[in-house]
N, CA, C and O atoms as a CHARMM CRD file, in Angstrom:
* protein
*
  324
    1    1 UNK  N     97.92100  96.67200 141.24700 PROA 1      0.00000
    2    1 UNK  CA    98.75200  97.01200 140.12200 PROA 1      0.00000
    3    1 UNK  C     98.20900  98.30300 139.52600 PROA 1      0.00000
    4    1 UNK  O     97.01300  98.39700 139.24800 PROA 1      0.00000
    5    2 UNK  N     99.04900  99.27600 139.32900 PROA 2      0.00000
    6    2 UNK  CA    98.61300 100.53900 138.74500 PROA 2      0.00000
    7    2 UNK  C     98.52200 100.41800 137.23500 PROA 2      0.00000
    8    2 UNK  O     98.99800  99.44500 136.65100 PROA 2      0.00000
    9    3 UNK  N     97.90100 101.42000 136.60000 PROA 3      0.00000
   10    3 UNK  CA    97.76000 101.41500 135.14200 PROA 3      0.00000
   11    3 UNK  C     99.11600 101.35000 134.45600 PROA 3      0.00000
   12    3 UNK  O     99.23500 100.74100 133.39400 PROA 3      0.00000
   13    4 UNK  N    100.13900 101.96400 135.03800 PROA 4      0.00000
   14    4 UNK  CA   101.46000 101.95500 134.43000 PROA 4      0.00000
   15    4 UNK  C    102.10300 100.57400 134.44900 PROA 4      0.00000
   16    4 UNK  O    102.99500 100.30800 133.64300 PROA 4      0.00000
   17    5 UNK  N    101.67600  99.68600 135.34600 PROA 5      0.00000
   18    5 UNK  CA   102.27600  98.37000 135.49200 PROA 5      0.00000
   19    5 UNK  C    101.52600  97.28200 134.72800 PROA 5      0.00000
   20    5 UNK  O    101.94900  96.12600 134.74100 PROA 5      0.00000
   21    6 UNK  N    100.44100  97.62000 134.07200 PROA 6      0.00000
   22    6 UNK  CA    99.66900  96.61700 133.33400 PROA 6      0.00000
   23    6 UNK  C    100.44500  96.16900 132.10200 PROA 6      0.00000
   24    6 UNK  O    101.01600  96.98800 131.38200 PROA 6      0.00000
   25    7 UNK  N    100.45800  94.87800 131.87200 PROA 7      0.00000
   26    7 UNK  CA   101.11800  94.32800 130.68800 PROA 7      0.00000
   27    7 UNK  C    100.07700  94.13000 129.59000 PROA 7      0.00000
   28    7 UNK  O     98.92600  93.79500 129.87000 PROA 7      0.00000
   29    8 UNK  N    100.48500  94.33700 128.34900 PROA 8      0.00000
   30    8 UNK  CA    99.60300  94.13500 127.20100 PROA 8      0.00000
   31    8 UNK  C     99.57200  92.65300 126.84900 PROA 8      0.00000
   32    8 UNK  O    100.35300  92.19100 126.01700 PROA 8      0.00000
   33    9 UNK  N     98.67300  91.91100 127.48200 PROA 9      0.00000
   34    9 UNK  CA    98.61200  90.45300 127.33500 PROA 9      0.00000
   35    9 UNK  C     97.52200  89.98100 126.39200 PROA 9      0.00000
   36    9 UNK  O     97.48200  88.80200 126.03900 PROA 9      0.00000
   37   10 UNK  N     96.64300  90.86800 125.97900 PROA 10     0.00000
   38   10 UNK  CA    95.54000  90.46100 125.11500 PROA 10     0.00000
   39   10 UNK  C     96.00600  90.56500 123.67300 PROA 10     0.00000
   40   10 UNK  O     96.06200  91.64500 123.08600 PROA 10     0.00000
   41   11 UNK  N     96.33500  89.40800 123.12400 PROA 11     0.00000
   42   11 UNK  CA    96.83800  89.33700 121.75100 PROA 11     0.00000
   43   11 UNK  C     95.98700  88.33200 120.97700 PROA 11     0.00000
   44   11 UNK  O     94.93200  87.91100 121.45200 PROA 11     0.00000
   45   12 UNK  N     96.44000  87.95300 119.79800 PROA 12     0.00000
   46   12 UNK  CA    95.65100  87.07800 118.92400 PROA 12     0.00000
   47   12 UNK  C     95.28500  85.75700 119.58700 PROA 12     0.00000
   48   12 UNK  O     94.19900  85.23000 119.34700 PROA 12     0.00000
   49   13 UNK  N     96.17500  85.21000 120.41900 PROA 13     0.00000
   50   13 UNK  CA    95.88300  83.91800 121.05200 PROA 13     0.00000
   51   13 UNK  C     94.81800  84.03400 122.13100 PROA 13     0.00000
   52   13 UNK  O     94.22400  83.03000 122.52500 PROA 13     0.00000
   53   14 UNK  N     94.57300  85.22700 122.60500 PROA 14     0.00000
   54   14 UNK  CA    93.65300  85.45300 123.71100 PROA 14     0.00000
   55   14 UNK  C     92.37400  86.15400 123.25700 PROA 14     0.00000
   56   14 UNK  O     91.31700  85.95200 123.85400 PROA 14     0.00000
   57   15 UNK  N     92.45600  86.96900 122.21900 PROA 15     0.00000
   58   15 UNK  CA    91.38800  87.92900 121.94100 PROA 15     0.00000
   59   15 UNK  C     90.03000  87.34200 121.57400 PROA 15     0.00000
   60   15 UNK  O     89.02800  88.04500 121.70800 PROA 15     0.00000
   61   16 UNK  N     89.94200  86.12300 121.12900 PROA 16     0.00000
   62   16 UNK  CA    88.60800  85.54900 120.88700 PROA 16     0.00000
   63   16 UNK  C     88.20100  84.56300 121.96700 PROA 16     0.00000
   64   16 UNK  O     87.02800  84.50200 122.33500 PROA 16     0.00000
   65   17 UNK  N     89.13100  83.80700 122.47100 PROA 17     0.00000
   66   17 UNK  CA    88.79100  82.75800 123.44400 PROA 17     0.00000
   67   17 UNK  C     88.34800  83.33100 124.78100 PROA 17     0.00000
   68   17 UNK  O     87.37400  82.85600 125.36700 PROA 17     0.00000
   69   18 UNK  N     89.04800  84.34000 125.26700 PROA 18     0.00000
   70   18 UNK  CA    88.70300  84.89100 126.58200 PROA 18     0.00000
   71   18 UNK  C     87.35700  85.61900 126.56000 PROA 18     0.00000
   72   18 UNK  O     86.53800  85.36900 127.44400 PROA 18     0.00000
   73   19 UNK  N     87.08700  86.50500 125.59700 PROA 19     0.00000
   74   19 UNK  CA    85.75200  87.12900 125.58200 PROA 19     0.00000
   75   19 UNK  C     84.61800  86.11800 125.43100 PROA 19     0.00000
   76   19 UNK  O     83.56100  86.28800 126.03900 PROA 19     0.00000
   77   20 UNK  N     84.81500  85.08800 124.64600 PROA 20     0.00000
   78   20 UNK  CA    83.78500  84.05100 124.52300 PROA 20     0.00000
   79   20 UNK  C     83.56000  83.34900 125.85800 PROA 20     0.00000
   80   20 UNK  O     82.42000  83.09200 126.24500 PROA 20     0.00000
   81   21 UNK  N     84.65200  83.03800 126.56100 PROA 21     0.00000
   82   21 UNK  CA    84.54300  82.39600 127.86800 PROA 21     0.00000
   83   21 UNK  C     83.83000  83.32300 128.86000 PROA 21     0.00000
   84   21 UNK  O     82.94300  82.89100 129.59700 PROA 21     0.00000
   85   22 UNK  N     84.22400  84.58400 128.87000 PROA 22     0.00000
   86   22 UNK  CA    83.61200  85.56000 129.78300 PROA 22     0.00000
   87   22 UNK  C     82.11700  85.68800 129.49100 PROA 22     0.00000
   88   22 UNK  O     81.30200  85.73200 130.41300 PROA 22     0.00000
   89   23 UNK  N     81.76900  85.74700 128.23300 PROA 23     0.00000
   90   23 UNK  CA    80.35900  85.83800 127.84800 PROA 23     0.00000
   91   23 UNK  C     79.56900  84.64000 128.37200 PROA 23     0.00000
   92   23 UNK  O     78.45100  84.79900 128.86200 PROA 23     0.00000
   93   24 UNK  N     80.14100  83.45200 128.27000 PROA 24     0.00000
   94   24 UNK  CA    79.49700  82.24200 128.80300 PROA 24     0.00000
   95   24 UNK  C     79.30900  82.33300 130.31200 PROA 24     0.00000
   96   24 UNK  O     78.27000  81.93700 130.84000 PROA 24     0.00000
   97   25 UNK  N     80.31800  82.85600 131.00100 PROA 25     0.00000
   98   25 UNK  CA    80.22600  82.98600 132.45400 PROA 25     0.00000
   99   25 UNK  C     79.08000  83.91800 132.84900 PROA 25     0.00000
  100   25 UNK  O     78.29500  83.59900 133.74200 PROA 25     0.00000
  101   26 UNK  N     78.98900  85.06600 132.18500 PROA 26     0.00000
  102   26 UNK  CA    77.88000  85.98900 132.46100 PROA 26     0.00000
  103   26 UNK  C     76.53200  85.32100 132.18200 PROA 26     0.00000
  104   26 UNK  O     75.60000  85.44100 132.97700 PROA 26     0.00000
  105   27 UNK  N     76.43300  84.62100 131.05500 PROA 27     0.00000
  106   27 UNK  CA    75.18300  83.92700 130.70400 PROA 27     0.00000
  107   27 UNK  C     74.80800  82.90800 131.77400 PROA 27     0.00000
  108   27 UNK  O     73.64600  82.81200 132.17000 PROA 27     0.00000
  109   28 UNK  N     75.80700  82.14300 132.24400 PROA 28     0.00000
  110   28 UNK  CA    75.54300  81.13700 133.28100 PROA 28     0.00000
  111   28 UNK  C     75.02000  81.77200 134.57400 PROA 28     0.00000
  112   28 UNK  O     74.29100  81.13400 135.33400 PROA 28     0.00000
  113   29 UNK  N     75.39300  83.02000 134.81400 PROA 29     0.00000
  114   29 UNK  CA    74.94500  83.73500 136.01300 PROA 29     0.00000
  115   29 UNK  C     73.62500  84.46300 135.78000 PROA 29     0.00000
  116   29 UNK  O     73.12500  85.14200 136.67700 PROA 29     0.00000
  117   30 UNK  N     73.05800  84.32700 134.57900 PROA 30     0.00000
  118   30 UNK  CA    71.80800  85.00200 134.26700 PROA 30     0.00000
  119   30 UNK  C     71.98500  86.48200 134.00400 PROA 30     0.00000
  120   30 UNK  O     71.06800  87.27300 134.22900 PROA 30     0.00000
  121   31 UNK  N     73.17200  86.86400 133.52400 PROA 31     0.00000
  122   31 UNK  CA    73.50400  88.25500 133.23700 PROA 31     0.00000
  123   31 UNK  C     73.82900  88.38900 131.74900 PROA 31     0.00000
  124   31 UNK  O     74.99000  88.25100 131.36400 PROA 31     0.00000
  125   32 UNK  N     72.83700  88.65500 130.91200 PROA 32     0.00000
  126   32 UNK  CA    73.08400  88.73000 129.46800 PROA 32     0.00000
  127   32 UNK  C     74.09900  89.81800 129.11300 PROA 32     0.00000
  128   32 UNK  O     74.02800  90.94300 129.60700 PROA 32     0.00000
  129   33 UNK  N     75.03500  89.45600 128.25200 PROA 33     0.00000
  130   33 UNK  CA    76.08300  90.38100 127.81600 PROA 33     0.00000
  131   33 UNK  C     75.57500  91.20800 126.65100 PROA 33     0.00000
  132   33 UNK  O     74.94100  90.68300 125.73600 PROA 33     0.00000
  133   34 UNK  N     75.85000  92.48300 126.68400 PROA 34     0.00000
  134   34 UNK  CA    75.51900  93.38200 125.57700 PROA 34     0.00000
  135   34 UNK  C     76.75100  93.65400 124.72400 PROA 34     0.00000
  136   34 UNK  O     76.67000  93.61400 123.49600 PROA 34     0.00000
  137   35 UNK  N     77.89400  93.93000 125.35500 PROA 35     0.00000
  138   35 UNK  CA    79.13200  94.23700 124.62500 PROA 35     0.00000
  139   35 UNK  C     80.32100  93.74500 125.44000 PROA 35     0.00000
  140   35 UNK  O     80.35000  93.89200 126.66200 PROA 35     0.00000
  141   36 UNK  N     81.30000  93.16000 124.75600 PROA 36     0.00000
  142   36 UNK  CA    82.61200  92.88800 125.34300 PROA 36     0.00000
  143   36 UNK  C     83.62700  93.50600 124.39000 PROA 36     0.00000
  144   36 UNK  O     83.63200  93.21000 123.19500 PROA 36     0.00000
  145   37 UNK  N     84.48000  94.36000 124.92500 PROA 37     0.00000
  146   37 UNK  CA    85.46500  95.06900 124.12800 PROA 37     0.00000
  147   37 UNK  C     86.84900  94.83900 124.73300 PROA 37     0.00000
  148   37 UNK  O     87.09100  95.16300 125.89500 PROA 37     0.00000
  149   38 UNK  N     87.74500  94.28100 123.93600 PROA 38     0.00000
  150   38 UNK  CA    89.09500  93.98400 124.42200 PROA 38     0.00000
  151   38 UNK  C     90.02200  95.16700 124.16800 PROA 38     0.00000
  152   38 UNK  O     90.03000  95.75200 123.08400 PROA 38     0.00000
  153   39 UNK  N     90.79500  95.50300 125.18200 PROA 39     0.00000
  154   39 UNK  CA    91.87800  96.47700 125.08100 PROA 39     0.00000
  155   39 UNK  C     93.16900  95.66800 125.24100 PROA 39     0.00000
  156   39 UNK  O     93.10500  94.50900 125.65000 PROA 39     0.00000
  157   40 UNK  N     94.33100  96.23600 124.93400 PROA 40     0.00000
  158   40 UNK  CA    95.57400  95.46200 125.05800 PROA 40     0.00000
  159   40 UNK  C     95.85700  94.95600 126.47200 PROA 40     0.00000
  160   40 UNK  O     96.53600  93.94300 126.64000 PROA 40     0.00000
  161   41 UNK  N     95.34000  95.65700 127.49700 PROA 41     0.00000
  162   41 UNK  CA    95.67300  95.27900 128.86400 PROA 41     0.00000
  163   41 UNK  C     94.46100  95.05300 129.77200 PROA 41     0.00000
  164   41 UNK  O     94.62500  94.82500 130.97100 PROA 41     0.00000
  165   42 UNK  N     93.25400  95.11400 129.21700 PROA 42     0.00000
  166   42 UNK  CA    92.05400  94.84900 130.01100 PROA 42     0.00000
  167   42 UNK  C     90.86200  94.64800 129.07700 PROA 42     0.00000
  168   42 UNK  O     90.96900  94.84300 127.86600 PROA 42     0.00000
  169   43 UNK  N     89.73900  94.26000 129.64900 PROA 43     0.00000
  170   43 UNK  CA    88.52700  94.00900 128.88000 PROA 43     0.00000
  171   43 UNK  C     87.37200  94.78800 129.50700 PROA 43     0.00000
  172   43 UNK  O     87.22800  94.82800 130.72900 PROA 43     0.00000
  173   44 UNK  N     86.55100  95.40700 128.65500 PROA 44     0.00000
  174   44 UNK  CA    85.34100  96.09100 129.10000 PROA 44     0.00000
  175   44 UNK  C     84.15700  95.17100 128.83600 PROA 44     0.00000
  176   44 UNK  O     84.08100  94.53600 127.78300 PROA 44     0.00000
  177   45 UNK  N     83.23300  95.09900 129.79100 PROA 45     0.00000
  178   45 UNK  CA    82.03400  94.27600 129.63100 PROA 45     0.00000
  179   45 UNK  C     80.80600  95.09200 130.02900 PROA 45     0.00000
  180   45 UNK  O     80.77000  95.70300 131.09700 PROA 45     0.00000
  181   46 UNK  N     79.81300  95.09000 129.16100 PROA 46     0.00000
  182   46 UNK  CA    78.52500  95.68800 129.47900 PROA 46     0.00000
  183   46 UNK  C     77.52400  94.54000 129.52200 PROA 46     0.00000
  184   46 UNK  O     77.35800  93.81200 128.54400 PROA 46     0.00000
  185   47 UNK  N     76.86200  94.38600 130.66000 PROA 47     0.00000
  186   47 UNK  CA    75.92900  93.27500 130.83100 PROA 47     0.00000
  187   47 UNK  C     74.75600  93.72200 131.67800 PROA 47     0.00000
  188   47 UNK  O     74.83400  94.72900 132.38200 PROA 47     0.00000
  189   48 UNK  N     73.68200  92.97900 131.60800 PROA 48     0.00000
  190   48 UNK  CA    72.51200  93.23200 132.44600 PROA 48     0.00000
  191   48 UNK  C     72.65100  92.40500 133.71700 PROA 48     0.00000
  192   48 UNK  O     72.85100  91.19200 133.65900 PROA 48     0.00000
  193   49 UNK  N     72.54700  93.05100 134.83300 PROA 49     0.00000
  194   49 UNK  CA    72.73300  92.38000 136.11800 PROA 49     0.00000
  195   49 UNK  C     71.49400  91.57700 136.48600 PROA 49     0.00000
  196   49 UNK  O     70.37400  92.08700 136.45200 PROA 49     0.00000
  197   50 UNK  N     71.71100  90.32100 136.83700 PROA 50     0.00000
  198   50 UNK  CA    70.65300  89.47400 137.36800 PROA 50     0.00000
  199   50 UNK  C     70.29000  90.03100 138.75400 PROA 50     0.00000
  200   50 UNK  O     71.16400  90.10600 139.61800 PROA 50     0.00000
  201   51 UNK  N     69.04200  90.41900 138.98900 PROA 51     0.00000
  202   51 UNK  CA    68.68200  91.02900 140.27100 PROA 51     0.00000
  203   51 UNK  C     68.80300  90.08300 141.47200 PROA 51     0.00000
  204   51 UNK  O     68.73000  90.52900 142.61700 PROA 51     0.00000
  205   52 UNK  N     68.98600  88.79300 141.22100 PROA 52     0.00000
  206   52 UNK  CA    69.10500  87.83900 142.31700 PROA 52     0.00000
  207   52 UNK  C     70.55000  87.62400 142.76100 PROA 52     0.00000
  208   52 UNK  O     70.80200  86.87300 143.70400 PROA 52     0.00000
  209   53 UNK  N     71.51600  88.28800 142.07800 PROA 53     0.00000
  210   53 UNK  CA    72.93200  88.12400 142.40600 PROA 53     0.00000
  211   53 UNK  C     73.55000  89.50700 142.60600 PROA 53     0.00000
  212   53 UNK  O     73.26500  90.42900 141.84100 PROA 53     0.00000
  213   54 UNK  N     74.38400  89.65600 143.61800 PROA 54     0.00000
  214   54 UNK  CA    75.03500  90.95200 143.83600 PROA 54     0.00000
  215   54 UNK  C     76.11800  91.18700 142.78500 PROA 54     0.00000
  216   54 UNK  O     76.71300  90.24300 142.26500 PROA 54     0.00000
  217   55 UNK  N     76.35800  92.44300 142.48700 PROA 55     0.00000
  218   55 UNK  CA    77.39100  92.80100 141.51700 PROA 55     0.00000
  219   55 UNK  C     78.75700  92.28600 141.97500 PROA 55     0.00000
  220   55 UNK  O     79.57000  91.87100 141.15000 PROA 55     0.00000
  221   56 UNK  N     79.00800  92.31200 143.26700 PROA 56     0.00000
  222   56 UNK  CA    80.28200  91.81500 143.80100 PROA 56     0.00000
  223   56 UNK  C     80.46100  90.33900 143.49000 PROA 56     0.00000
  224   56 UNK  O     81.54400  89.92000 143.08300 PROA 56     0.00000
  225   57 UNK  N     79.41500  89.54800 143.67600 PROA 57     0.00000
  226   57 UNK  CA    79.49700  88.11000 143.40300 PROA 57     0.00000
  227   57 UNK  C     79.67600  87.83500 141.90600 PROA 57     0.00000
  228   57 UNK  O     80.41700  86.92900 141.52500 PROA 57     0.00000
  229   58 UNK  N     79.00200  88.61200 141.06700 PROA 58     0.00000
  230   58 UNK  CA    79.14700  88.43200 139.61900 PROA 58     0.00000
  231   58 UNK  C     80.58000  88.71300 139.19600 PROA 58     0.00000
  232   58 UNK  O     81.18900  87.90400 138.49700 PROA 58     0.00000
  233   59 UNK  N     81.12000  89.84500 139.61000 PROA 59     0.00000
  234   59 UNK  CA    82.47500  90.22600 139.21000 PROA 59     0.00000
  235   59 UNK  C     83.50300  89.24300 139.76400 PROA 59     0.00000
  236   59 UNK  O     84.43600  88.85300 139.06200 PROA 59     0.00000
  237   60 UNK  N     83.33200  88.84300 141.02000 PROA 60     0.00000
  238   60 UNK  CA    84.26200  87.87600 141.61600 PROA 60     0.00000
  239   60 UNK  C     84.27000  86.56900 140.81900 PROA 60     0.00000
  240   60 UNK  O     85.33500  86.01100 140.55300 PROA 60     0.00000
  241   61 UNK  N     83.09000  86.08000 140.43800 PROA 61     0.00000
  242   61 UNK  CA    82.98500  84.84000 139.67700 PROA 61     0.00000
  243   61 UNK  C     83.62700  84.98200 138.29700 PROA 61     0.00000
  244   61 UNK  O     84.41000  84.12600 137.88500 PROA 61     0.00000
  245   62 UNK  N     83.30200  86.05000 137.58900 PROA 62     0.00000
  246   62 UNK  CA    83.80200  86.22500 136.22700 PROA 62     0.00000
  247   62 UNK  C     85.30800  86.45400 136.22100 PROA 62     0.00000
  248   62 UNK  O     86.01400  85.85900 135.40600 PROA 62     0.00000
  249   63 UNK  N     85.81100  87.30000 137.10800 PROA 63     0.00000
  250   63 UNK  CA    87.25700  87.54900 137.15300 PROA 63     0.00000
  251   63 UNK  C     88.02000  86.28900 137.55000 PROA 63     0.00000
  252   63 UNK  O     89.03800  85.95700 136.94100 PROA 63     0.00000
  253   64 UNK  N     87.53200  85.59300 138.56400 PROA 64     0.00000
  254   64 UNK  CA    88.21400  84.39100 139.02600 PROA 64     0.00000
  255   64 UNK  C     88.21000  83.27700 137.99600 PROA 64     0.00000
  256   64 UNK  O     89.23600  82.64400 137.74900 PROA 64     0.00000
  257   65 UNK  N     87.05600  83.04200 137.39900 PROA 65     0.00000
  258   65 UNK  CA    86.97300  81.95000 136.43100 PROA 65     0.00000
  259   65 UNK  C     87.73500  82.27600 135.14900 PROA 65     0.00000
  260   65 UNK  O     88.30500  81.37600 134.53100 PROA 65     0.00000
  261   66 UNK  N     87.75700  83.54000 134.73700 PROA 66     0.00000
  262   66 UNK  CA    88.49700  83.88500 133.52000 PROA 66     0.00000
  263   66 UNK  C     89.99800  83.80600 133.74800 PROA 66     0.00000
  264   66 UNK  O     90.72900  83.37700 132.85500 PROA 66     0.00000
  265   67 UNK  N     90.47600  84.20700 134.91700 PROA 67     0.00000
  266   67 UNK  CA    91.90100  84.05500 135.22800 PROA 67     0.00000
  267   67 UNK  C     92.29200  82.58400 135.24600 PROA 67     0.00000
  268   67 UNK  O     93.33400  82.20400 134.71100 PROA 67     0.00000
  269   68 UNK  N     91.45300  81.76000 135.86400 PROA 68     0.00000
  270   68 UNK  CA    91.70400  80.32100 135.90500 PROA 68     0.00000
  271   68 UNK  C     91.72900  79.74500 134.48500 PROA 68     0.00000
  272   68 UNK  O     92.59000  78.92600 134.16000 PROA 68     0.00000
  273   69 UNK  N     90.79200  80.17100 133.64700 PROA 69     0.00000
  274   69 UNK  CA    90.72400  79.70700 132.25800 PROA 69     0.00000
  275   69 UNK  C     92.00600  80.06100 131.50100 PROA 69     0.00000
  276   69 UNK  O     92.57200  79.20700 130.81900 PROA 69     0.00000
  277   70 UNK  N     92.46400  81.29500 131.61200 PROA 70     0.00000
  278   70 UNK  CA    93.68300  81.72600 130.91300 PROA 70     0.00000
  279   70 UNK  C     94.86600  80.88100 131.36600 PROA 70     0.00000
  280   70 UNK  O     95.65700  80.43500 130.53500 PROA 70     0.00000
  281   71 UNK  N     94.99800  80.65600 132.66600 PROA 71     0.00000
  282   71 UNK  CA    96.11700  79.86000 133.18700 PROA 71     0.00000
  283   71 UNK  C     95.99700  78.38700 132.81000 PROA 71     0.00000
  284   71 UNK  O     96.99200  77.76500 132.43900 PROA 71     0.00000
  285   72 UNK  N     94.80800  77.82800 132.89700 PROA 72     0.00000
  286   72 UNK  CA    94.60300  76.41700 132.59500 PROA 72     0.00000
  287   72 UNK  C     94.84500  76.12100 131.11200 PROA 72     0.00000
  288   72 UNK  O     95.35600  75.05700 130.76300 PROA 72     0.00000
  289   73 UNK  N     94.48100  77.05900 130.25000 PROA 73     0.00000
  290   73 UNK  CA    94.64600  76.88400 128.80300 PROA 73     0.00000
  291   73 UNK  C     96.03200  77.31100 128.31400 PROA 73     0.00000
  292   73 UNK  O     96.34200  77.18400 127.12900 PROA 73     0.00000
  293   74 UNK  N     96.86900  77.82200 129.23500 PROA 74     0.00000
  294   74 UNK  CA    98.21600  78.30700 128.89500 PROA 74     0.00000
  295   74 UNK  C     98.17400  79.30600 127.73300 PROA 74     0.00000
  296   74 UNK  O     98.93900  79.18900 126.77500 PROA 74     0.00000
  297   75 UNK  N     97.27700  80.28400 127.82900 PROA 75     0.00000
  298   75 UNK  CA    97.12900  81.25700 126.75800 PROA 75     0.00000
  299   75 UNK  C     98.22300  82.31600 126.75800 PROA 75     0.00000
  300   75 UNK  O     98.45600  82.97500 125.74500 PROA 75     0.00000
  301   76 UNK  N     98.89500  82.47700 127.90000 PROA 76     0.00000
  302   76 UNK  CA   100.04000  83.39200 127.96500 PROA 76     0.00000
  303   76 UNK  C    101.17900  82.69200 128.68800 PROA 76     0.00000
  304   76 UNK  O    100.97600  81.71600 129.41000 PROA 76     0.00000
  305   77 UNK  N    102.38200  83.21300 128.47800 PROA 77     0.00000
  306   77 UNK  CA   103.57100  82.55100 129.00300 PROA 77     0.00000
  307   77 UNK  C    103.65900  82.57100 130.52500 PROA 77     0.00000
  308   77 UNK  O    104.02600  81.56600 131.13500 PROA 77     0.00000
  309   78 UNK  N    103.32700  83.69600 131.14100 PROA 78     0.00000
  310   78 UNK  CA   103.43200  83.80900 132.59600 PROA 78     0.00000
  311   78 UNK  C    102.09400  83.55900 133.25700 PROA 78     0.00000
  312   78 UNK  O    101.07500  83.44300 132.57600 PROA 78     0.00000
  313   79 UNK  N    102.08800  83.47200 134.58800 PROA 79     0.00000
  314   79 UNK  CA   100.84500  83.28200 135.34000 PROA 79     0.00000
  315   79 UNK  C    100.01700  84.54200 135.24300 PROA 79     0.00000
  316   79 UNK  O    100.51400  85.64600 135.46600 PROA 79     0.00000
  317   80 UNK  N     98.74700  84.37000 134.91000 PROA 80     0.00000
  318   80 UNK  CA    97.81900  85.49300 134.76000 PROA 80     0.00000
  319   80 UNK  C     97.02200  85.68200 136.02900 PROA 80     0.00000
  320   80 UNK  O     96.55800  84.70800 136.62200 PROA 80     0.00000
  321   81 UNK  N     96.85500  86.94100 136.45900 PROA 81     0.00000
  322   81 UNK  CA    96.04200  87.26400 137.63200 PROA 81     0.00000
  323   81 UNK  C     95.31500  88.55900 137.40700 PROA 81     0.00000
  324   81 UNK  O     94.57400  89.01100 138.27900 PROA 81     0.00000
């Protein structure tokens, strides 16, 4: 999906629950979060990488689990990916 096709899905119903969930996921992976900043169509995360886990595995886990969380909690009307 290109930048022009991104939908602004981060609203009041999402803006606190999703960053808190993402922060927990990073913590569970041993990657302390420094900053999470929500934009209308994406989230920025600054974290310390656990040297025992590859960056690819961390991102795959956090993106997958956060998408599942949004869909399972019905935080938005359509399916989130």
